[in-house]
C-alpha positions in Angstrom: 79.2 68.3 117.7 79.4 71.4 120.0 78.5 69.4 123.1 81.2 66.9 122.2 83.8 69.7 122.2 82.6 71.0 125.5 83.0 67.5 127.0 86.5 67.0 125.5 87.6 70.4 126.9 86.1 69.7 130.3 87.8 66.3 130.6 91.2 67.6 129.4 91.0 70.4 132.0 90.2 67.9 134.7 92.8 65.3 133.6 95.7 66.6 135.7 93.5 66.7 138.9 92.1 63.2 138.1 95.6 61.7 137.7 96.7 63.3 141.0 93.6 61.8 142.7 94.2 58.4 141.1 97.8 58.3 142.3 96.8 59.4 145.8 94.1 56.8 146.0 96.5 54.2 144.7 98.9 55.0 147.5 96.1 54.7 150.1 94.5 51.5 148.6 97.3 49.7 146.7 95.7 46.2 146.9 94.2 44.5 143.9 90.5 44.5 143.7 90.0 48.1 145.1 89.5 49.7 141.7 85.7 50.1 142.0 86.2 51.8 145.4 88.7 54.2 144.0 86.5 55.0 141.0 83.6 55.6 143.3 85.6 58.1 145.4 86.7 60.0 142.3 83.2 60.0 140.9 81.6 61.2 144.1 84.2 63.9 144.6 84.0 65.3 141.1 80.2 65.1 141.1 79.8 67.0 144.3 82.3 69.7 143.3 80.7 69.9 139.8 77.3 70.4 141.4 78.6 73.1 143.7 80.1 74.8 140.6 76.6 74.9 139.1 77.8 74.4 135.6 74.7 74.9 133.4 76.3 73.9 130.1 76.5 70.2 130.9 74.8 67.9 133.4 77.3 65.7 135.3 75.6 62.6 133.9 76.7 63.8 130.4 80.3 64.3 131.5 80.8 61.2 133.6 81.0 58.6 130.9 83.9 60.4 129.2 85.7 60.9 132.6 85.2 57.2 133.4 86.6 56.1 130.0 89.7 58.3 130.5 90.2 56.9 134.0 90.0 53.3 132.8 92.4 54.0 129.9 94.8 55.8 132.2 94.7 53.1 134.9 95.4 50.5 132.1 98.4 52.5 130.9 99.7 53.0 134.4 99.3 49.3 135.2 101.0 48.3 132.0 104.0 50.6 132.6 104.4 49.9 136.3 103.3 53.3 137.6 100.9 51.5 139.9 102.7 48.8 141.8 100.1 46.2 142.7 100.2 44.5 146.1 98.5 41.3 147.0 96.4 41.6 150.1 97.1 39.0 152.8 94.4 36.4 153.4 
């Protein structure tokens, strides 16, 4: 249970920065089908910074599934409410 609370706290502390990163990447890559690229950029960025921070309480691999779930839920909510305007890439 203690590790769960550490993960929740970490994700909630990261959430504003994650949302900012998501919105920035959405502006750069607005086309449909680029979600996996944007997710990879966010994961790599957080992972590298997390490693530099040398957090010994949690391994990044323990934290990432929760972050990924929050990102997927947030993207779904943003898409549903029109925060992310989808563009169709030209053939």
